PyMOL Python script that loads the backbone (N, CA, C, O; Angstrom):
from pymol import cmd

cmd.read_pdbstr("""\
ATOM      1  N   MET A   1     114.536  95.881 111.315  1.00  0.00           N
ATOM      2  CA  MET A   1     114.257  96.219 113.005  1.00  0.00           C
ATOM      3  C   MET A   1     114.847  97.939 112.736  1.00  0.00           C
ATOM      4  O   MET A   1     114.138  98.763 113.315  1.00  0.00           O
ATOM      5  N   MET A   2     115.628  98.331 112.213  1.00  0.00           N
ATOM      6  CA  MET A   2     115.818  99.603 112.482  1.00  0.00           C
ATOM      7  C   MET A   2     115.073 100.496 111.677  1.00  0.00           C
ATOM      8  O   MET A   2     115.171 101.715 111.816  1.00  0.00           O
ATOM      9  N   ALA A   3     114.105  99.796 110.584  1.00  0.00           N
ATOM     10  CA  ALA A   3     113.000 100.659 110.098  1.00  0.00           C
ATOM     11  C   ALA A   3     112.223 100.785 111.017  1.00  0.00           C
ATOM     12  O   ALA A   3     111.953 101.927 111.390  1.00  0.00           O
ATOM     13  N   ALA A   4     111.483  99.376 111.817  1.00  0.00           N
ATOM     14  CA  ALA A   4     110.240  99.562 112.649  1.00  0.00           C
ATOM     15  C   ALA A   4     110.944 100.818 113.995  1.00  0.00           C
ATOM     16  O   ALA A   4     110.292 101.605 114.681  1.00  0.00           O
ATOM     17  N   ASP A   5     111.887 100.674 113.988  1.00  0.00           N
ATOM     18  CA  ASP A   5     112.089 101.559 115.668  1.00  0.00           C
ATOM     19  C   ASP A   5     112.126 102.836 114.851  1.00  0.00           C
ATOM     20  O   ASP A   5     111.654 103.720 115.565  1.00  0.00           O
ATOM     21  N   GLN A   6     112.442 103.277 113.784  1.00  0.00           N
ATOM     22  CA  GLN A   6     112.502 104.832 113.514  1.00  0.00           C
ATOM     23  C   GLN A   6     110.962 105.170 113.189  1.00  0.00           C
ATOM     24  O   GLN A   6     110.664 106.353 113.357  1.00  0.00           O
ATOM     25  N   ALA A   7     109.908 104.284 112.734  1.00  0.00           N
ATOM     26  CA  ALA A   7     108.810 104.362 112.635  1.00  0.00           C
ATOM     27  C   ALA A   7     108.030 104.424 113.884  1.00  0.00           C
ATOM     28  O   ALA A   7     106.989 105.077 113.957  1.00  0.00           O
ATOM     29  N   ALA A   8     108.460 103.836 114.746  1.00  0.00           N
ATOM     30  CA  ALA A   8     108.102 103.984 116.243  1.00  0.00           C
ATOM     31  C   ALA A   8     108.232 105.684 116.418  1.00  0.00           C
ATOM     32  O   ALA A   8     107.301 106.489 116.392  1.00  0.00           O
ATOM     33  N   MET A   9     109.494 105.930 116.579  1.00  0.00           N
ATOM     34  CA  MET A   9     110.175 106.806 116.680  1.00  0.00           C
ATOM     35  C   MET A   9     109.064 108.414 116.141  1.00  0.00           C
ATOM     36  O   MET A   9     108.617 109.302 116.867  1.00  0.00           O
ATOM     37  N   ARG A  10     108.944 108.248 114.753  1.00  0.00           N
ATOM     38  CA  ARG A  10     108.241 109.197 114.470  1.00  0.00           C
ATOM     39  C   ARG A  10     106.646 109.321 114.619  1.00  0.00           C
ATOM     40  O   ARG A  10     105.924 110.280 114.347  1.00  0.00           O
ATOM     41  N   GLY A  11     106.321 108.062 115.132  1.00  0.00           N
ATOM     42  CA  GLY A  11     105.002 108.163 115.794  1.00  0.00           C
ATOM     43  C   GLY A  11     104.963 108.679 117.049  1.00  0.00           C
ATOM     44  O   GLY A  11     103.858 108.738 117.587  1.00  0.00           O
ATOM     45  N   ALA A  12     106.084 109.134 117.740  1.00  0.00           N
ATOM     46  CA  ALA A  12     106.367 109.365 118.978  1.00  0.00           C
ATOM     47  C   ALA A  12     105.256 110.774 119.238  1.00  0.00           C
ATOM     48  O   ALA A  12     104.902 111.432 118.261  1.00  0.00           O
ATOM     49  N   THR A  13     104.825 111.093 120.502  1.00  0.00           N
ATOM     50  CA  THR A  13     103.960 112.683 120.571  1.00  0.00           C
ATOM     51  C   THR A  13     105.506 113.350 121.339  1.00  0.00           C
ATOM     52  O   THR A  13     106.485 112.898 121.932  1.00  0.00           O
ATOM     53  N   PRO A  14     105.136 114.300 121.018  1.00  0.00           N
ATOM     54  CA  PRO A  14     106.639 115.143 121.678  1.00  0.00           C
ATOM     55  C   PRO A  14     106.400 115.140 123.396  1.00  0.00           C
ATOM     56  O   PRO A  14     107.045 116.031 123.949  1.00  0.00           O
ATOM     57  N   ASP A  15     105.807 114.518 124.061  1.00  0.00           N
ATOM     58  CA  ASP A  15     105.662 114.257 125.559  1.00  0.00           C
ATOM     59  C   ASP A  15     106.477 113.177 125.634  1.00  0.00           C
ATOM     60  O   ASP A  15     107.464 113.106 126.366  1.00  0.00           O
ATOM     61  N   GLU A  16     106.072 112.293 124.862  1.00  0.00           N
ATOM     62  CA  GLU A  16     106.536 110.840 124.543  1.00  0.00           C
ATOM     63  C   GLU A  16     108.524 110.896 124.200  1.00  0.00           C
ATOM     64  O   GLU A  16     109.370 110.126 124.654  1.00  0.00           O
ATOM     65  N   MET A  17     108.692 111.890 123.425  1.00  0.00           N
ATOM     66  CA  MET A  17     109.853 111.935 122.899  1.00  0.00           C
ATOM     67  C   MET A  17     110.482 112.555 124.164  1.00  0.00           C
ATOM     68  O   MET A  17     111.635 112.169 124.352  1.00  0.00           O
ATOM     69  N   THR A  18     110.060 113.317 124.964  1.00  0.00           N
ATOM     70  CA  THR A  18     110.909 114.354 125.850  1.00  0.00           C
ATOM     71  C   THR A  18     111.119 113.129 127.262  1.00  0.00           C
ATOM     72  O   THR A  18     112.130 113.082 127.962  1.00  0.00           O
ATOM     73  N   THR A  19     109.990 112.291 127.409  1.00  0.00           N
ATOM     74  CA  THR A  19     110.311 110.999 128.550  1.00  0.00           C
ATOM     75  C   THR A  19     111.352 110.461 127.958  1.00  0.00           C
ATOM     76  O   THR A  19     112.399 110.544 128.600  1.00  0.00           O
ATOM     77  N   LEU A  20     111.411 109.813 126.700  1.00  0.00           N
ATOM     78  CA  LEU A  20     112.368 108.664 126.309  1.00  0.00           C
ATOM     79  C   LEU A  20     113.680 109.714 126.103  1.00  0.00           C
ATOM     80  O   LEU A  20     114.794 109.194 126.164  1.00  0.00           O
ATOM     81  N   GLN A  21     113.621 110.698 125.940  1.00  0.00           N
ATOM     82  CA  GLN A  21     115.251 111.239 125.975  1.00  0.00           C
ATOM     83  C   GLN A  21     115.718 111.575 127.505  1.00  0.00           C
ATOM     84  O   GLN A  21     116.892 111.636 127.871  1.00  0.00           O
ATOM     85  N   LYS A  22     114.807 111.737 128.154  1.00  0.00           N
ATOM     86  CA  LYS A  22     115.076 112.280 129.259  1.00  0.00           C
ATOM     87  C   LYS A  22     115.411 110.473 130.257  1.00  0.00           C
ATOM     88  O   LYS A  22     116.329 110.425 131.075  1.00  0.00           O
ATOM     89  N   PHE A  23     114.654 109.397 130.019  1.00  0.00           N
ATOM     90  CA  PHE A  23     115.090 107.837 130.428  1.00  0.00           C
ATOM     91  C   PHE A  23     116.199 107.660 129.553  1.00  0.00           C
ATOM     92  O   PHE A  23     116.842 106.918 130.295  1.00  0.00           O
ATOM     93  N   MET A  24     117.002 107.791 128.412  1.00  0.00           N
ATOM     94  CA  MET A  24     118.007 107.894 127.958  1.00  0.00           C
ATOM     95  C   MET A  24     119.306 108.296 128.510  1.00  0.00           C
ATOM     96  O   MET A  24     120.379 107.698 128.591  1.00  0.00           O
ATOM     97  N   ALA A  25     118.972 109.322 128.823  1.00  0.00           N
ATOM     98  CA  ALA A  25     120.207 110.160 129.462  1.00  0.00           C
ATOM     99  C   ALA A  25     120.203 109.944 130.885  1.00  0.00           C
ATOM    100  O   ALA A  25     121.277 110.157 131.448  1.00  0.00           O
ATOM    101  N   GLU A  26     119.305 109.596 131.536  1.00  0.00           N
ATOM    102  CA  GLU A  26     119.635 109.491 132.866  1.00  0.00           C
ATOM    103  C   GLU A  26     119.255 107.924 133.682  1.00  0.00           C
ATOM    104  O   GLU A  26     119.525 107.579 134.832  1.00  0.00           O
ATOM    105  N   GLY A  27     118.654 107.301 132.771  1.00  0.00           N
ATOM    106  CA  GLY A  27     118.006 106.085 133.414  1.00  0.00           C
ATOM    107  C   GLY A  27     118.998 104.615 132.835  1.00  0.00           C
ATOM    108  O   GLY A  27     119.039 103.528 133.411  1.00  0.00           O
ATOM    109  N   VAL A  28     119.822 105.042 131.397  1.00  0.00           N
ATOM    110  CA  VAL A  28     120.493 103.808 130.897  1.00  0.00           C
ATOM    111  C   VAL A  28     121.531 104.035 131.275  1.00  0.00           C
ATOM    112  O   VAL A  28     121.965 105.187 131.310  1.00  0.00           O
ATOM    113  N   ILE A  29     122.284 102.882 131.704  1.00  0.00           N
ATOM    114  CA  ILE A  29     123.807 103.086 131.718  1.00  0.00           C
ATOM    115  C   ILE A  29     124.568 102.213 130.682  1.00  0.00           C
ATOM    116  O   ILE A  29     125.741 102.545 130.511  1.00  0.00           O
ATOM    117  N   ASN A  30     124.044 101.001 129.853  1.00  0.00           N
ATOM    118  CA  ASN A  30     124.341 100.391 128.736  1.00  0.00           C
ATOM    119  C   ASN A  30     123.401  99.920 128.208  1.00  0.00           C
ATOM    120  O   ASN A  30     122.299  99.642 128.680  1.00  0.00           O
ATOM    121  N   THR A  31     124.091  99.727 126.442  1.00  0.00           N
ATOM    122  CA  THR A  31     122.956  99.440 125.454  1.00  0.00           C
ATOM    123  C   THR A  31     123.542  98.093 124.865  1.00  0.00           C
ATOM    124  O   THR A  31     124.631  97.937 125.417  1.00  0.00           O
ATOM    125  N   GLU A  32     123.391  97.433 124.309  1.00  0.00           N
ATOM    126  CA  GLU A  32     124.049  96.405 123.867  1.00  0.00           C
ATOM    127  C   GLU A  32     123.216  95.618 122.795  1.00  0.00           C
ATOM    128  O   GLU A  32     122.120  95.135 123.080  1.00  0.00           O
ATOM    129  N   THR A  33     123.644  95.535 121.850  1.00  0.00           N
ATOM    130  CA  THR A  33     123.138  94.752 120.322  1.00  0.00           C
ATOM    131  C   THR A  33     123.707  93.233 119.943  1.00  0.00           C
ATOM    132  O   THR A  33     124.801  93.114 119.392  1.00  0.00           O
ATOM    133  N   GLN A  34     122.992  92.233 120.235  1.00  0.00           N
ATOM    134  CA  GLN A  34     123.403  91.207 119.839  1.00  0.00           C
ATOM    135  C   GLN A  34     123.056  90.356 118.222  1.00  0.00           C
ATOM    136  O   GLN A  34     121.866  90.514 117.946  1.00  0.00           O
ATOM    137  N   ARG A  35     123.616  89.736 117.416  1.00  0.00           N
ATOM    138  CA  ARG A  35     122.833  89.603 116.062  1.00  0.00           C
ATOM    139  C   ARG A  35     123.149  87.934 116.502  1.00  0.00           C
ATOM    140  O   ARG A  35     124.068  87.412 117.132  1.00  0.00           O
ATOM    141  N   PHE A  36     122.268  87.548 116.031  1.00  0.00           N
ATOM    142  CA  PHE A  36     122.521  85.826 115.635  1.00  0.00           C
ATOM    143  C   PHE A  36     121.849  85.213 114.368  1.00  0.00           C
ATOM    144  O   PHE A  36     120.883  85.858 113.959  1.00  0.00           O
ATOM    145  N   ARG A  37     122.123  84.278 113.788  1.00  0.00           N
ATOM    146  CA  ARG A  37     121.818  83.641 112.593  1.00  0.00           C
ATOM    147  C   ARG A  37     121.412  82.143 112.833  1.00  0.00           C
ATOM    148  O   ARG A  37     122.131  81.356 113.448  1.00  0.00           O
ATOM    149  N   VAL A  38     120.053  81.786 112.228  1.00  0.00           N
ATOM    150  CA  VAL A  38     120.122  80.367 112.507  1.00  0.00           C
ATOM    151  C   VAL A  38     120.596  79.488 111.526  1.00  0.00           C
ATOM    152  O   VAL A  38     120.180  79.656 110.380  1.00  0.00           O
ATOM    153  N   ASP A  39     121.307  78.674 111.733  1.00  0.00           N
ATOM    154  CA  ASP A  39     122.218  77.767 110.680  1.00  0.00           C
ATOM    155  C   ASP A  39     121.695  76.599 110.591  1.00  0.00           C
ATOM    156  O   ASP A  39     121.544  76.129 111.719  1.00  0.00           O
ATOM    157  N   PRO A  40     121.321  75.859 109.712  1.00  0.00           N
ATOM    158  CA  PRO A  40     120.730  74.604 109.766  1.00  0.00           C
ATOM    159  C   PRO A  40     121.545  73.416 110.120  1.00  0.00           C
ATOM    160  O   PRO A  40     121.107  72.375 110.608  1.00  0.00           O
ATOM    161  N   GLY A  41     123.093  73.754 109.744  1.00  0.00           N
ATOM    162  CA  GLY A  41     124.114  72.800 110.494  1.00  0.00           C
ATOM    163  C   GLY A  41     124.598  72.924 111.935  1.00  0.00           C
ATOM    164  O   GLY A  41     125.435  72.146 112.393  1.00  0.00           O
ATOM    165  N   GLN A  42     124.036  73.954 112.668  1.00  0.00           N
ATOM    166  CA  GLN A  42     124.196  74.258 114.008  1.00  0.00           C
ATOM    167  C   GLN A  42     123.464  74.488 114.772  1.00  0.00           C
ATOM    168  O   GLN A  42     123.786  74.710 115.939  1.00  0.00           O
ATOM    169  N   SER A  43     122.244  74.504 114.339  1.00  0.00           N
ATOM    170  CA  SER A  43     120.763  74.707 115.108  1.00  0.00           C
ATOM    171  C   SER A  43     120.241  73.338 115.430  1.00  0.00           C
ATOM    172  O   SER A  43     120.346  72.458 114.576  1.00  0.00           O
ATOM    173  N   TYR A  44     119.553  73.024 116.871  1.00  0.00           N
ATOM    174  CA  TYR A  44     118.747  72.036 116.837  1.00  0.00           C
ATOM    175  C   TYR A  44     117.695  72.430 116.831  1.00  0.00           C
ATOM    176  O   TYR A  44     117.551  73.482 117.454  1.00  0.00           O
ATOM    177  N   VAL A  45     116.360  71.797 116.115  1.00  0.00           N
ATOM    178  CA  VAL A  45     115.263  71.897 115.725  1.00  0.00           C
ATOM    179  C   VAL A  45     114.466  70.811 115.819  1.00  0.00           C
ATOM    180  O   VAL A  45     114.936  69.759 115.387  1.00  0.00           O
ATOM    181  N   SER A  46     113.043  70.797 116.416  1.00  0.00           N
ATOM    182  CA  SER A  46     111.927  69.905 116.366  1.00  0.00           C
ATOM    183  C   SER A  46     112.218  68.798 115.148  1.00  0.00           C
ATOM    184  O   SER A  46     113.312  68.894 114.592  1.00  0.00           O
ATOM    185  N   ALA A  47     111.479  67.957 114.790  1.00  0.00           N
ATOM    186  CA  ALA A  47     111.232  67.178 113.155  1.00  0.00           C
ATOM    187  C   ALA A  47     110.035  67.859 113.095  1.00  0.00           C
ATOM    188  O   ALA A  47     109.716  68.076 111.926  1.00  0.00           O
ATOM    189  N   GLU A  48     109.062  68.380 114.106  1.00  0.00           N
ATOM    190  CA  GLU A  48     107.910  69.033 113.351  1.00  0.00           C
ATOM    191  C   GLU A  48     108.673  70.614 112.665  1.00  0.00           C
ATOM    192  O   GLU A  48     108.661  70.767 111.444  1.00  0.00           O
ATOM    193  N   ALA A  49     109.167  71.468 113.386  1.00  0.00           N
ATOM    194  CA  ALA A  49     109.948  72.438 112.904  1.00  0.00           C
ATOM    195  C   ALA A  49     110.838  72.199 111.447  1.00  0.00           C
ATOM    196  O   ALA A  49     110.741  73.086 110.598  1.00  0.00           O
ATOM    197  N   ARG A  50     111.811  70.858 111.123  1.00  0.00           N
ATOM    198  CA  ARG A  50     112.239  70.689 110.135  1.00  0.00           C
ATOM    199  C   ARG A  50     111.487  70.214 109.187  1.00  0.00           C
ATOM    200  O   ARG A  50     111.933  70.137 108.042  1.00  0.00           O
ATOM    201  N   ALA A  51     110.157  69.795 109.509  1.00  0.00           N
ATOM    202  CA  ALA A  51     109.374  69.186 108.255  1.00  0.00           C
ATOM    203  C   ALA A  51     108.057  70.674 107.785  1.00  0.00           C
ATOM    204  O   ALA A  51     107.036  70.422 107.144  1.00  0.00           O
ATOM    205  N   MET A  52     108.362  71.905 108.204  1.00  0.00           N
ATOM    206  CA  MET A  52     107.572  73.031 107.450  1.00  0.00           C
ATOM    207  C   MET A  52     108.820  73.480 106.780  1.00  0.00           C
ATOM    208  O   MET A  52     108.541  74.428 106.046  1.00  0.00           O
ATOM    209  N   ASP A  53     110.021  73.199 106.739  1.00  0.00           N
ATOM    210  CA  ASP A  53     111.028  73.791 106.009  1.00  0.00           C
ATOM    211  C   ASP A  53     112.129  72.871 105.474  1.00  0.00           C
ATOM    212  O   ASP A  53     113.274  73.311 105.366  1.00  0.00           O
ATOM    213  N   PRO A  54     111.793  71.458 105.092  1.00  0.00           N
ATOM    214  CA  PRO A  54     112.830  71.010 104.442  1.00  0.00           C
ATOM    215  C   PRO A  54     114.256  71.485 103.622  1.00  0.00           C
ATOM    216  O   PRO A  54     115.357  71.111 104.025  1.00  0.00           O
ATOM    217  N   ASP A  55     114.143  72.082 102.797  1.00  0.00           N
ATOM    218  CA  ASP A  55     114.979  72.509 101.939  1.00  0.00           C
ATOM    219  C   ASP A  55     116.014  73.383 102.843  1.00  0.00           C
ATOM    220  O   ASP A  55     117.223  73.439 102.616  1.00  0.00           O
ATOM    221  N   PHE A  56     115.472  73.928 103.702  1.00  0.00           N
ATOM    222  CA  PHE A  56     116.258  75.212 104.906  1.00  0.00           C
ATOM    223  C   PHE A  56     117.094  73.869 105.524  1.00  0.00           C
ATOM    224  O   PHE A  56     118.212  73.491 105.174  1.00  0.00           O
ATOM    225  N   TRP A  57     116.251  73.296 106.498  1.00  0.00           N
ATOM    226  CA  TRP A  57     116.823  72.440 107.465  1.00  0.00           C
ATOM    227  C   TRP A  57     117.333  70.833 106.980  1.00  0.00           C
ATOM    228  O   TRP A  57     117.616  69.983 107.824  1.00  0.00           O
ATOM    229  N   MET A  58     117.382  70.639 105.888  1.00  0.00           N
ATOM    230  CA  MET A  58     118.004  69.452 105.343  1.00  0.00           C
ATOM    231  C   MET A  58     118.540  69.389 103.697  1.00  0.00           C
ATOM    232  O   MET A  58     118.321  68.658 102.731  1.00  0.00           O
ATOM    233  N   PRO A  59     119.234  70.404 103.935  1.00  0.00           N
ATOM    234  CA  PRO A  59     119.939  70.668 102.517  1.00  0.00           C
ATOM    235  C   PRO A  59     120.664  69.360 101.884  1.00  0.00           C
ATOM    236  O   PRO A  59     121.513  68.612 102.369  1.00  0.00           O
ATOM    237  N   LYS A  60     120.066  69.360 100.715  1.00  0.00           N
ATOM    238  CA  LYS A  60     121.078  68.412 100.076  1.00  0.00           C
ATOM    239  C   LYS A  60     122.553  68.589 100.055  1.00  0.00           C
ATOM    240  O   LYS A  60     123.006  69.730 100.136  1.00  0.00           O
ATOM    241  N   LYS A  61     122.982  68.033 100.000  1.00  0.00           N
ATOM    242  CA  LYS A  61     124.850  67.785 100.192  1.00  0.00           C
ATOM    243  C   LYS A  61     125.185  67.869  98.709  1.00  0.00           C
ATOM    244  O   LYS A  61     124.781  67.056  97.878  1.00  0.00           O
ATOM    245  N   ARG A  62     126.047  69.042  98.416  1.00  0.00           N
ATOM    246  CA  ARG A  62     126.603  68.479  97.077  1.00  0.00           C
ATOM    247  C   ARG A  62     127.809  67.493  97.116  1.00  0.00           C
ATOM    248  O   ARG A  62     128.646  67.348  98.007  1.00  0.00           O
ATOM    249  N   PRO A  63     127.661  66.750  95.729  1.00  0.00           N
ATOM    250  CA  PRO A  63     128.904  65.922  95.985  1.00  0.00           C
ATOM    251  C   PRO A  63     130.713  66.872  95.372  1.00  0.00           C
ATOM    252  O   PRO A  63     130.950  67.743  94.536  1.00  0.00           O
ATOM    253  N   VAL A  64     131.656  66.004  96.433  1.00  0.00           N
ATOM    254  CA  VAL A  64     132.579  66.911  96.042  1.00  0.00           C
ATOM    255  C   VAL A  64     133.186  66.496  95.059  1.00  0.00           C
ATOM    256  O   VAL A  64     133.198  65.278  94.881  1.00  0.00           O
ATOM    257  N   LYS A  65     133.846  67.338  94.156  1.00  0.00           N
ATOM    258  CA  LYS A  65     134.482  66.908  92.848  1.00  0.00           C
ATOM    259  C   LYS A  65     136.194  66.750  93.093  1.00  0.00           C
ATOM    260  O   LYS A  65     136.977  67.582  93.551  1.00  0.00           O
ATOM    261  N   PRO A  66     136.384  65.709  92.729  1.00  0.00           N
ATOM    262  CA  PRO A  66     137.811  65.489  93.014  1.00  0.00           C
ATOM    263  C   PRO A  66     138.402  66.410  92.039  1.00  0.00           C
ATOM    264  O   PRO A  66     139.626  66.522  91.958  1.00  0.00           O
TER     265      PRO A  66
END
""", "prot")
cmd.dss("prot")
cmd.show_as("cartoon", "prot")
cmd.util.cbc("prot")
cmd.orient("prot")
């Protein structure tokens, strides 16, 4: 995601960069980043979604060795 953001910034014109910098300096109060992880043991998905990747959504449980 960071690489995509950097690529977008490299493609911006000088006028676009000036506008963005002004917005960040004057218009943004707060920024926040949230990261999520999809966990097959804690995520509920439809049967159709599970069927697309059963190895991920329904992994085989390893036997517990005594």
